[in-house]
C-alpha positions in Angstrom: 175.3 -71.0 -168.1 173.2 -74.2 -167.8 172.2 -76.1 -171.0 170.2 -79.3 -171.6 169.4 -80.8 -175.0 167.2 -83.8 -176.0 167.1 -85.8 -179.3 164.4 -88.2 -180.4 164.5 -90.5 -183.4 161.6 -92.1 -185.3 161.4 -94.5 -188.2 158.5 -94.6 -190.7 156.2 -97.5 -190.5 152.8 -98.3 -192.2 151.0 -97.0 -189.1 153.1 -93.9 -188.6 156.3 -93.1 -186.8 157.9 -95.7 -184.6 159.9 -94.2 -181.7 163.5 -95.6 -181.8 165.5 -93.8 -179.2 165.6 -90.8 -177.0 168.8 -89.3 -175.5 169.4 -86.3 -173.2 172.6 -84.5 -172.3 172.8 -82.0 -169.5 172.4 -79.9 -167.6 175.9 -78.8 -168.5 177.7 -75.6 -167.9 179.0 -75.3 -171.4 178.1 -73.0 -174.3 177.8 -76.0 -176.7 176.1 -79.3 -175.9 175.8 -82.1 -178.5 173.6 -85.2 -178.5 174.0 -88.1 -181.0 171.3 -90.7 -181.3 172.3 -93.8 -183.3 169.7 -96.0 -184.9 169.9 -99.7 -185.5 169.2 -100.2 -189.2 170.4 -103.1 -191.1 172.5 -102.9 -194.2 170.4 -102.5 -197.4 167.2 -101.4 -195.6 165.4 -98.2 -196.5 163.2 -96.2 -194.2 162.3 -92.5 -193.7 163.7 -91.2 -190.4 162.6 -88.2 -188.4 164.9 -86.7 -185.8 163.7 -84.1 -183.4 166.0 -82.0 -181.2 165.0 -79.6 -178.6 166.7 -77.9 -175.7 166.8 -75.0 -173.3 168.9 -73.3 -170.8 170.3 -70.1 -169.5 172.7 -68.2 -171.6 174.2 -64.9 -170.6 171.6 -64.6 -167.8 168.6 -65.1 -170.2 166.4 -68.2 -170.6 166.6 -69.7 -174.1 164.8 -72.5 -175.9 165.4 -74.1 -179.3 164.1 -77.0 -181.5 164.8 -78.5 -184.9 163.3 -81.3 -187.0 165.1 -83.2 -189.8 163.7 -85.9 -192.1 166.1 -88.3 -193.9 165.7 -91.3 -196.1 168.2 -94.1 -195.9 
């Protein structure tokens, strides 16, 4: 088992998405790998956020890849 996951965070701006932070964990020999990307937003501010997560690895002898996108407002 060998897993790696990367997470990217973007904040909405008038010109499009502003990249805030990227963080990668791995490679790890664990079935579950978690990445948390904190964002620096001030109290009372409102933005639309897009978070992208993607990863890959070897699980039970097979190559696997996965990705997800989430959009939040807050």
